[in-house]
N, C-alpha and C positions, 0 to 999 in steps of 0.2 A: 504494500500500500504506500509506504514512504517513497520507495523508488519510483513508483508510478506518478506520485504527486510531484517529485522533483523533476521528472521528465516533462510534465505538462506545462502549459502556458503560464501558470502562476510563478514558476521558477525558471527553468532553463529552456523551455519550449523546444525540445529535441526534435519534434516533427518538422518545424520550420528552420531549425538551426542544428542539424545533426553533427556538425563538426565545430570544434573550437581549435584555436591555433595560438601557439606562443612562438615568436620569432626572436631569438637572442640577438641583441645588438652589440653588447660588450660583456666581457667577463673581467672584472678588475680585482686585483688582490686587496685584501683588507689589511692595512699595515698593523703589525703587532699582534695578529691573531694568535691565540694560544693553540698548541697542538691538540687535535681532537675537537676543535670548535670550528664554526664556519670561518673560512679563510678567503673567500671570494664573494663579491657581489655580482649577481647576474642581472643584467639590465636588458629589457626587451619590450615587445609589444604583445599584449594578450588580446586576442579577438574572441569574444564570448557573446553569444546571443546577438550577433551582428554589430556589436560595438567593439571598436579597437582602441585601447588605451595603454599608456606605458605602465609597466610593472617591473619592480626590482625586488630581489630577495637574496638573502645570504645563503651560501652553500658551502659545504665542505668538499674540497677537491684535493686529492693527493695520492702519492704512490701507495700508501697503505690501503687504499680503496680499489686499486686496479684489479680487474678480473679478466683473465684470459687475454691479456694485452690491451684491453679496452680501458679508457679513462672513465672513471665513475665519479659522479657528483651526488651528494645527498643534501636534501633541503627540507626544512619544515617551516612553514610560514602561514600567516593569515593574509587574506585580502578582503576588501570591502565589496561585496557582491552588488551593492546598490550603484557603484560606479559603472557597472555593466548593465544597468537597467533591469536588475533582478530585485524587484521592490516588495514582493509579497511578504506581509507580516512585519515590515520594517517600522519601528517606532518613530523614525524620522520622517516618514511619509504618511503614516496613518495613526489616528488617535484611538484611544479606548480599546486596545487589542486584548488586554487582559492576558489570559492563558494562551492566546493565539500569537503573541509576540514572538518573532523569530530573530535570532541574532543576525546582524548584518555581516558578520565575519564568517568567511569560509576558510577552513584550515586544510592545507595540502601537505602531504608527505610525499616527496618526490625522490625517485632514484633514476638518475639520468645516466645512460650508458652510451658513450661515443666510441665508435669503432673506426 
């Protein structure tokens, strides 16, 4: 039921927008990053629900993460879904939602493998 609701027009409107895309523009080192913590900022453009906006997030990239000769990046971050016109249940756009209030933040856990 939840998955179906997230796919419908209230949220991500998968029928009309079956694909989302992130295009990386730059990957910049984070000066002084401690070992085992995010050491790069990945900057790019996220297209979601027909809206394209800049998005940047910290990631951990390094030799200890390599798999089968591939470069691996790990990231965990939040982004504000309302910036991409996903407004359902947002307290910034609707009043008196009570128990129907939905957080504006979407959390992503990413593992990016580059070969």
